[in-house]
MIMAR-71447 format. One record per residue (C-alpha): residue in one letter; y, z, x. Coordinates in steps of 0.001 Angstrom, whole numbers, m for minus. Each point is the difference from the previous one (the first is absolute). Layout:
<martis>
+--------+---------+---------+---------+
| residu |       Y |       Z |       X |
+--------+---------+---------+---------+
|      A |       Y |       Z |       X |
...
+--------+---------+---------+---------+
</martis>
This chain:
<martis>
+--------+---------+---------+---------+
| residu |       Y |       Z |       X |
+--------+---------+---------+---------+
|      M |  m26196 |   10124 |  m16844 |
|      T |   m2302 |    1753 |    2477 |
|      Q |    1226 |    1268 |    3357 |
|      N |   m2265 |   m2505 |    1717 |
|      V |    1669 |   m2912 |   m1804 |
|      I |    3456 |    1433 |     814 |
|      D |    m957 |     319 |    3668 |
|      Q |   m1276 |   m3589 |      57 |
|      R |    3182 |   m1335 |   m1617 |
|      Y |    2171 |    1820 |    2516 |
|      T |   m2124 |   m1118 |    2970 |
|      M |     167 |   m3647 |   m1104 |
|      T |    3746 |     180 |    m682 |
|      K |     806 |    1578 |    3359 |
|      K |   m2247 |   m2502 |    1796 |
|      Y |    1740 |   m2917 |   m1727 |
|      H |    3503 |    1196 |     853 |
|      T |    m967 |     864 |    3575 |
|      E |   m1391 |   m3506 |     503 |
|      T |    3098 |   m1515 |   m1652 |
|      L |    2227 |    1975 |    2379 |
|      Q |   m1949 |   m1189 |    3030 |
|      K |     236 |   m3598 |   m1202 |
|      A |    3773 |     340 |    m434 |
|      I |     270 |    1412 |    3527 |
|      D |   m2139 |   m2814 |    1443 |
|      E |    2119 |   m2616 |   m1793 |
|      K |    3281 |    1630 |    1147 |
|      K |     981 |     730 |   m3603 |
|      A |     277 |    3783 |     309 |
|      D |    3256 |    1654 |    1063 |
|      E |    m566 |     871 |    3655 |
|      I |    2016 |    3207 |    m148 |
|      I |   m2400 |    1641 |   m2480 |
|      I |   m3344 |   m1372 |    1232 |
|      P |    m853 |    3102 |    2094 |
|      F |     695 |    2237 |   m3012 |
|      L |   m2080 |   m2125 |   m2358 |
|      L |   m2918 |     m27 |    2433 |
|      E |     128 |    3790 |     250 |
|      I |    m218 |     223 |   m3787 |
|      T |   m3243 |   m1991 |      51 |
|      K |   m1504 |    2939 |    1931 |
|      I |     777 |    2481 |   m2789 |
|      P |   m3107 |      99 |   m2238 |
|      D |    1622 |     622 |   m3395 |
|      V |    3165 |   m2100 |     391 |
|      F |     658 |   m3719 |     426 |
|      T |    3006 |   m2299 |    m125 |
|      S |     494 |   m3396 |   m1579 |
|      S |    3161 |   m2120 |     102 |
|      S |    2763 |    1563 |    2089 |
|      C |    3314 |    m989 |    1589 |
|      A |    2074 |    1688 |    2699 |
|      G |    3308 |   m1092 |   m1510 |
|      R |    2009 |   m3166 |     529 |
|      I |    3139 |   m2030 |    m475 |
|      M |    m483 |   m3290 |   m1808 |
|      L |    1637 |   m3025 |   m1512 |
|      L |   m1762 |    m494 |   m3320 |
|      S |      48 |   m3371 |   m1709 |
|      T |      90 |     616 |   m3765 |
|      D |    1936 |    m567 |   m3226 |
|      E |    2548 |    2207 |   m1732 |
|      Y |   m2778 |    2072 |   m1574 |
|      E |   m1995 |     411 |    3245 |
|      N |   m2911 |   m1726 |   m1749 |
|      K |   m3133 |     814 |    1984 |
|      R |   m1680 |   m3281 |    m939 |
|      I |    2532 |   m2020 |    1992 |
|      S |    1136 |    2592 |    2547 |
|      S |    m944 |    m492 |    3645 |
|      F |    1050 |    1201 |    3410 |
|      H |    2660 |   m2238 |    1487 |
|      K |      30 |    2232 |    3086 |
|      K |   m1203 |    3514 |     723 |
|      Y |     593 |    2287 |    2947 |
|      H |   m2031 |    3117 |     773 |
|      R |    2809 |    1082 |    2333 |
|      T |    3760 |     130 |     123 |
|      V |    1702 |   m3391 |    m149 |
|      S |    3236 |   m1351 |    1448 |
|      F |    2761 |   m1507 |   m2106 |
|      D |    m273 |   m3333 |    1836 |
|      E |   m3764 |    m248 |    m584 |
|      L |     238 |     858 |   m3661 |
|      K |    2968 |   m2315 |    m576 |
|      K |   m1876 |   m2888 |    1610 |
|      D |   m3062 |     637 |   m2173 |
|      L |    2197 |     328 |   m3058 |
|      E |    1658 |   m3372 |     626 |
|      E |   m3309 |   m1840 |    m332 |
|      S |    m225 |   m2037 |   m3205 |
|      T |   m1845 |    1787 |   m2808 |
|      D |   m1262 |    m919 |   m3467 |
|      Y |     749 |    3399 |   m1522 |
|      D |    2529 |    2804 |     323 |
|      I |    m276 |    2354 |    2971 |
|      W |      63 |    3776 |    m147 |
|      L |     336 |    2203 |    3063 |
|      K |   m2280 |    3000 |    m332 |
|      M |    m878 |    3000 |    2113 |
|      E |   m3207 |    1740 |   m1082 |
|      S |   m1494 |    3265 |    1234 |
|      F |   m3530 |     735 |    1097 |
|      I |   m2598 |      64 |   m2750 |
|      F |   m3594 |    1164 |     114 |
|      H |   m2841 |    m207 |   m2468 |
|      F |   m2438 |    2820 |     677 |
|      G |   m3415 |     293 |   m1553 |
|      A |   m1881 |    3208 |    m664 |
|      K |   m3517 |     796 |   m1116 |
|      D |     879 |    2549 |   m2677 |
|      Y |    2876 |    1509 |   m1949 |
|      D |     303 |    3064 |    2249 |
|      K |     535 |   m2134 |    3111 |
|      A |    2412 |   m2249 |   m1893 |
|      K |    1993 |    3101 |    m988 |
|      D |      34 |    1123 |    3641 |
|      L |    1349 |   m3375 |    1113 |
|      L |    2627 |      13 |   m2734 |
|      A |    1117 |    3558 |     725 |
|      F |     249 |    m737 |    3715 |
|      S |    2114 |   m3117 |    m602 |
|      Q |    2325 |    1794 |   m2418 |
|      N |     362 |    3017 |    2294 |
|      F |     894 |   m2382 |    2815 |
|      G |    2871 |   m1180 |   m2168 |
|      L |   m1318 |   m3263 |   m1391 |
|      K |    1152 |      41 |   m3606 |
|      K |   m1577 |   m3364 |    m823 |
|      A |   m3626 |    1058 |     151 |
|      G |   m2585 |    m108 |   m2730 |
|      I |   m3606 |    m645 |    m995 |
|      I |    m244 |   m3581 |   m1290 |
|      T |   m3798 |    m282 |    m429 |
|      A |   m2226 |    2816 |   m1203 |
|      K |   m3735 |    m656 |     m88 |
|      D |   m2868 |    2130 |    1224 |
|      G |    m618 |   m1141 |    3553 |
|      K |    3271 |   m1934 |     173 |
|      Y |    3394 |    1671 |    m203 |
|      I |    2944 |   m2026 |    1337 |
|      L |    3432 |    1378 |     845 |
|      E |    3167 |   m1945 |     704 |
|      V |    2375 |    1727 |    2405 |
|      T |    3337 |   m1365 |    1190 |
|      N |    3198 |    1072 |    1730 |
|      T |    3304 |    m306 |   m1876 |
|      Q |    2094 |   m2014 |    2465 |
|      Y |     804 |   m3218 |   m1853 |
|      L |    2597 |   m2757 |    m285 |
|      A |      49 |   m3246 |   m2025 |
|      L |    2700 |   m2492 |    m934 |
|      P |     368 |   m3757 |    m605 |
|      I |    1789 |   m1775 |    2847 |
|      K |    m687 |   m3699 |    m647 |
|      I |     192 |   m1723 |   m3387 |
|      K |    m733 |   m3671 |    m646 |
|      N |    m219 |    m624 |    3745 |
|      K |    3440 |    1536 |     642 |
|      I |     584 |    3227 |    1945 |
|      I |    2087 |    2185 |   m2313 |
|      V |    1059 |    2754 |    2424 |
|      S |    2433 |    m102 |    2920 |
|      D |   m1132 |     399 |    3596 |
|      D |    1702 |    3397 |     163 |
|      Y |   m1868 |    1219 |   m3044 |
|      L |   m3273 |   m1475 |    1243 |
|      K |     476 |    1795 |    3333 |
|      L |     497 |    3259 |   m1890 |
|      I |   m3165 |    m561 |   m2033 |
|      V |   m2002 |    m875 |    3117 |
|      D |    1243 |    3169 |    1709 |
|      R |    m877 |    2129 |   m3037 |
|      S |   m3432 |   m1622 |    m285 |
|      N |    m713 |     621 |    3678 |
|      S |    1100 |    3636 |    m275 |
|      K |   m2197 |     545 |   m3022 |
|      L |   m2955 |   m1672 |    1711 |
|      E |     397 |    2127 |    3125 |
|      L |     110 |    3150 |   m2135 |
|      N |   m3055 |   m1253 |   m1876 |
|      Y |   m1954 |    m455 |    3244 |
|      K |     975 |    3505 |    1128 |
|      R |   m1255 |    1456 |   m3281 |
|      L |   m3128 |   m2157 |     249 |
|      K |    m943 |    1462 |    3365 |
|      E |     562 |    3540 |   m1282 |
|      F |   m2128 |    m745 |   m3054 |
|      E |   m2838 |   m1470 |    2056 |
|      N |    m116 |    2966 |    2388 |
|      K |      34 |    2619 |   m2758 |
|      F |   m2493 |   m1929 |   m2129 |
|      L |   m2578 |    m201 |    2782 |
|      K |     579 |    3621 |     989 |
|      E |    m610 |    1067 |   m3606 |
|      F |   m2946 |   m2164 |    m995 |
|      K |   m1906 |    m551 |    3241 |
|      K |    m325 |    3768 |     400 |
|      Q |   m1946 |      38 |   m3269 |
|      T |   m2715 |   m2330 |    1329 |
+--------+---------+---------+---------+
</martis>
């Protein structure tokens, strides 16, 4: 593959993901807390970002195997949540089991070539993100998945019956909120260091 073809592939891929990001922002589908960061990335010539999430607490409707074909969000919160709010949402009638999950921020970064992909990976690992790796490797399109390690998941409603006590649910809500707050602190640190590192190279 010639360098010209590689350059064209990268330009088209970055353009597509930049337009997709703007559409998500316009339709209020992007996480507000990371929009400024994502927009700054669009200004870096040899880097782009695709699907990303700032981190969240959710009630996931699923089966015992967490089958993706039937799983859906019962409720999701891109913020801390109170026990009373979550308990009220949990008491709504559901067709499937409900899991309470706390997930960390996750980014998918794109790079033009292997050297830039290695730079992104090394930066993420040096920051302390152990779950980071190259998941697509093509000339003109390298994709990395990078995520924080704060995480929590457990079933709390089976066959439309809440299976945990209020005291235990309060504990889980508190732990989820603490993890989410720590996640957001790490997210801000990551954003600042990322832009300091890669915008200086432009």
